[in-house]
N, C-alpha and C positions, 0 to 999 in steps of 0.2 A: 477049420472048414476043409470040406473034401474040394477036390477039383470040380465035380457037377456042381456042387452047392455054390462054389465061387464064381463059376460061369453065369448061374442063373442070377445070382446078386449083382453081378456085372450088367448083365443084360436088362435088369429090372430098375438098376439104380443110375445108370449111364444114359445118354442120348446117343442112339444108333448112330446118327451120321457125323456128330461133332466130337463123341468122347467123353464130352464134358459130364459132371454130374447133374443129375436132375434136381427138379423142384423140390423132391422130398428130402434129398440130401442137403438141399441149401437151406431148408427148414431147420433140420436138425443143426447145421453149423449156426444158423442166426440164433440158436438157442443156447449154444455154448458162448458165442460172443456176448450176447446180453449179459450172461452170467458175469462175463469178465468186465463189463462196463460197470455192473453194479458194485463189485467188488472193489473196483478204482476209485468209486465213489464221485464219477464224473470227470476223473481226469483224463477221459477219451471218449470220443464219440463213435458210434456205429452207424455207418453208413449203408443203405441199401441203393444199389445203383443198376438202372435198367438201362438197356443198349437195344435199339432196333436200327434198321437201315432203310432209308427212304427209298432206295432205288431197287429193292431185291425184288419186289412184285414184277416190276418191268424186267429185269434180267430172266426172271422165272417165264415170264409170257414170251419173251423173244426167243429165248436158247432153251427152253426146258428145264425139268428139274435136275438133270444132271449139272448143269451149270451152277445152279443154286446150291448145290449140296458142296460140289467142289469150292465154292467161293466161302461157304459157311463154314467148312473145313480149315480153309485159310485163316479167316476169320477169328475161329475159336484157337488156332496156334498161337496167333497175335496176343489174343487175350490173355491167355497162359503165360506167354511171356513177360506182357508189360504188369501183369497182376500176379507174379510168381507168388507172392506173399498172402494174397488174397484166395478167398473162394468164387471160382468163378462156375457158372451153372449154365446149361441150356434150359430154358424154362417153359418156352413156347415155339411154335414154327416160327424161325428167324429171329426170335430175341434172347437175349442173354442178359446175365443179370450177375452183379457182384457182389459180396459182403465185405465191408473194410472197416477195420479199425484204425482211427486216426487220431491225432492230437484235438484238432477242432476243424471246423467247416472249411477254412482256407485251404487245409492239407487235403479235403476231399476234392475240393474245386481243382487243386493242381493234379489230383489223381484222374480226374475226369477230364482234364486236358490231356494228359499222357494217353489215356484209352483211345481219346478221339484222334489224337496225333497218329498212333499207330493203327488204328482201323480205317482211318483217312486215307492212308497211303494207296496208290493204285494196285489193283490185284490184275493178274494176266489169268486167261483161261483161252486156250486153242490159238494162241499166238495174237489175241485180242487184249487190251486195255481196259479195264473198268475201275470205276469209282463207285462206293456203294453208300455214299451220303450217310454216315453216322450220326446218330443224337441221342443224348444221355440226359436222363431223369434221375433226381437224388431226393431220396427220403431218409431224414436221420431220427433214428431211436434215442431216446423214447419222445423226443419233441413231436414228431409226424406220426406217431403211433406206436403200438406196443406190438400187437398181434401180427404175424406174415402177411396175411391178406391187407391188413390196414396200410403197413408199409409200401406194399407192391401197388395199391391203388393209388397212393401218394407219389410213387415213383413215375406210374402211369401218366398222372395229371402232369408232372412236371416234363416228362417225356413230348408230350404234345405241346407245351408250352416252347420247348426247345425247337421242335422239329418246325413249328409254324413261325418262329422267329429267324433271324438273320445273324451271323456274326459267330459267337463263342460256340453254339449249338448244344450246351447243356444247361440245366437250370435246377434249381432246388426246388422241391415242394414247399408252399407255405399254405396255410389254410385260407389266406385271401384269396388264392386263385379259384377256390370253389365259390368263394363269395363274389368274386368278380364275375364269374360264368353266370350266376343268377342273377346279378347285377345287368349283366349285358342283355339277359333273356327279358329281363323286366323294362329294359329301356327300349328294345325292339319291339315289343309289344307295344309300349306309349307312342312309338313312332308311327306305327302303323296305324293308331286312332288319330294322330297329329292331324292330318288333313281335314278328317270328315269333323274333327271338334275345332276348324280353324285356329288351330295353336301356331301354326306357321306364319311367317311374314317376311315381307321384303324390306330390307334398307337399300339405302343408294348413296353411294359414293361418288362424289364429282371428279371429273377428270378436268383439269385447269390446263390453260395454256401456259407455257412456260414463263411468259413474261407474268404470269400471276394476275392477270387482269379479266380475266372470263371463264366461264364455264363454257366448254366445247362438249362434253360428252359425260357420261358417268357408267357406273358399274352397278348392277343388281346384286345383293349378297342376301343369303338365305338365312334366316334367324328363326329359331325355336322356342317359343315362350311355353315352357311345361308349366301346368298349373301349380305344382308344387315345388319344382327345383328352379323356378324362375328362367333367364336365358340359358339355354344350354349352349356351350360353346362350340360352333361347328367342326371342329377337330373332334369331337366328342360323337356326333351325330353323323355327318356325312360319311364317312368310312362305313359305320353301321348301315348306313343306307346302300351304299355301294355293294356291300358284302350280300344284304338280304335280298338286292333287287329291288328295294323302293324307290331308287333314286329315278328310275324311268319315270313313275308317275308322278313324283314329285318334281322332277325337271320339266313335264309338261306342264303342270301347275304354275311353275315360275315363269314360263314362256306366256302363258296365257296371262297371269296376272301382270307381266310387263308391260305386254301389248296393249291390254285393256285400259292400264294405269296411265300410259303415254297419251293414248286417244281421251281419257278423262281429262287430263291437264290441258290437252289441247283446246278442248272443249270450253273449258274453262277459262280460254283465252291466255294461257301460259306459251311462253316461248320456249317449246320442248327442245330437247337435245337427244340425239341418240344415246341408247342404253344397251350396254353390253350384259349377255348373259352368259355365265360358264355352261359348257356341254360336259356331260360326265361322259367318258369312254364307252359306257353301257347305253348310252343315248345315239351315239355317233354310228350308226348304222342306216340301211336304206331306208327305215322308216321315217329317219328325220325330216326328209323333205317334205312328204306328205303331212308330217306333224305341222312344221313350221307354217305350211301353206294354209292349214286349216286355222291356225290359231290366227295368222294375220287376217283371214277372210272373217272369223268369227269377231274380231275386236275391230276390223275396219280401218287398220292402220297400213299405210306404205312400209314397205321393207326396208327401204333406207334408214329408218328409224330405230331398227334392230340390228344388233351387232352380236356375234356367236362367237364367244371364246373357246378355243380348243387347246388343251395343253401339249406341249411340245411332245411328250412321251407318247400321248395318245394319237396323234397326227401320226407320228412316225410309225406306229406299230404295224400297219399296213400301208406304207404311204401310198401306194398305187390307187387303193380303194380310196383312201383320204383325198387324193387330186380329184377323182370323180365326183365324189359327193360334194367337195367344195366347189367344184366347176358349177355343179347344179344349183347350189344354194347361191352362188355368185351371180348366176344367171337370172335368179328371181329379183336380184337387187339387194340381197342382205349384206351388209358388211361382215367382214371378217377378221379374226386376230388370234395370232399364237401367242397364248399364255404361257407364263414363267418361262421365257426364253433364256437359254443358257444352261438350265438346270438339267437336261437331259443329253442326249448324244446326237447332235443334228447331222444329218445329211444335206449338206448344202446344195447337192445337185438336184434332190426333191424338193428342198426348201423354196429355190428360185421357180419351180414349176408350179407353186401352191398359189392359188390366186387369191391371197390375203391382202388386207389392207393395212393391217399393224403388227407390231411386234411387241410384246409387252416385257420390259426390262424387269427380271425377278428382283424382289427386295432385296434378297440374299447378297446382290452386288450392289444395291445403293447404300446399305446399311452403314457400312464402313468406308463409304465413297471418300470421305475426307483424310482420313488415315492409312487407307492400304492402296499403295501404288498399283497393285494387280486388279483390285476391283475397279480402279480408276481406267486401267488400260482395257479390261474388259468392256466397261461400259462404251468408251470411245469406238473401241472396234464394232461392238453390236450397232451403234448410230449409224458409222460409216457404212457398215453392209446394208443395213435396212434401206438408209437413203439412197444407196448404189442400186437397189433393188426396187425403188420408188415406193417404199413402204415407210410410214410414218412410226415412231417409237413412243410409247408411253413409259414412264419409269414409275414403278409401284413403292410404295413405303418411303417416302419423301416425307421426312420430319422435321429437318433442319433447313434455316436459310442456308448455309454452307453447302448442303448437297444440291439446293436449288439452283445457287449460283453456277456450282461447276456443272451440273446437267444443262444450264443454260450455254455455257461455253462450249461443250460438246456439241451443242445444236439438237440436243433432246426436243420434241414437239410438244410433249403433253406429259404432267406430273400428278402423282396420285397419292394421297397420304395424309397423315394427321397434322402436317404443317397447315393445310387449308381447312381440311373438314374430315371428321370420321364420317363413317357410313350412318346415315339416320335415316329414320322412318320417313313415308311417303309425305306425311303432311310438312315436315321440316324442309324436304329436298323441295318441295311447291313453292317454299318460301324463298329459298335459294333461285329457284327459278324465276321468278317473280322480279327480283333484283338484277337478274343477269350477271351477278357478279359472285365469287366465292367468298367466304368468310375471312375476315382478316389475318394474314399471317402470323404465327405464334411469333412472339419476341425472342 
C-alpha cells in the first residue's frame, strides 16, 4: 500500500480524536472472532462490551469540546492498556466498544471490572481532577445475537441497566431485560387506570400502646387490587408511581379517603383514633398545605385526627424548606412524624427544630433486637433522644413477644406489627375500633 493510500485508510478507519479503530474495523474483527468461537465448538465465548461515561456531557458543557477530547484520548489510552489483547474501538461520540474472547461469562465479568477500574480512576485536565463515571454493558455471541447490530443493541440495553443501577456498574444483556421493559410499560398503564377503576384500596394497621392493651393510632397503607394479578405488592407499584409522577394524584386520593373514612367511622359511633398517612417526597412541597386544608374541609374532619409521615431522607433533602412546611402543617393542628428513622443521615441540629410529634423506629433495627446488641443499642439511643426532644416513639415491624418486652424496657411508647395485627381492610379495622383493643398477641 502506498503512503497516500495508507494515510487515507488510516483516516477512514480510525477515530480522529482517540486513534482507536472505528465501527467498520470492529465489525471485521467480530467476524474473525465468531469464526474462532465456531471452530472451537463453544469452548470460548465472545463478548461485545460497550463503554460509556455518565459525566462526559456535563464536562463538555462546562469546559468545552477541548476538555472532552483530551479526556477521551486519555480514556482511550487506558482502554488500550487494560485491553491490550482485545479489540478496542471508538464506535460513536464518547462511546467505546471491545470485542473479547474469554473462557466463560465469569471471565468477561472480570474483564469488565478491570475496564471499570482503569477508566474509573480520576483524570486531570488543566490542573483540575475529574471522574467520568463509566458504565459497561455486555452482550454475548451467539446467546444474545449473531449480527453486529443485534449484539450492539443488546450491549446498549445492558449498559442502560448498569448506568441506572448502583454498585458494580456493569451488566450483562439478557432477553428478559426487554420483557421487563415491556412489562413495566404495561404495569404503568394499568396503574394510570387504577384510580378511575377503583382498584386502589386502603388497609389500616393499628399502633398499639407498648403494654399491649389499647389501640392508640393507626397507619393507612395503600394496596392495589389488580383485576388479573390480584394484590400487587407495594414494592412493585409505589416506586413506579414515584417515577411516573402518579404518586401525587394517588397521594391526594389517599388523604381524602382516610379523612372521609375517619369521619364515617365517627358518624357510625366508633371511637376513632388518629390515622397516619405516608407523604411522598413528590407531595412535600408548597402545595401540600393547601391540599391538606382542602381535604379536611371536604370531609369535615378536625386536623388532630390526621398524622402525616415524612421519611427521614425526604425531610432532610432541603431541611430549611421542610421546617417551614412542617411548621405550617403543625399550625393547622396536624400531627407529624418522621418515618424510617435511623436509615438516613440525620442532621440532629435540624431534627431538633422540626415541629414533629413522633419518630418511627425503622423495622430494620427491630428485626434482630433480641440477638443483635448493636440494634438494641441503636433502639435505646433513639428512644432516649426522642424523649429528650419530647417526642414519642413508634417501633415498626414488631413480630415477637421478646421484641415487645425489650421495647417496653427501653420505654418505647407504641408498637406496630404482626404480633398484634397485619394491615387490614377498613371494615375489619372498624371491628377493632369497636372493641377498643388490638388482636390477641401471637403465642
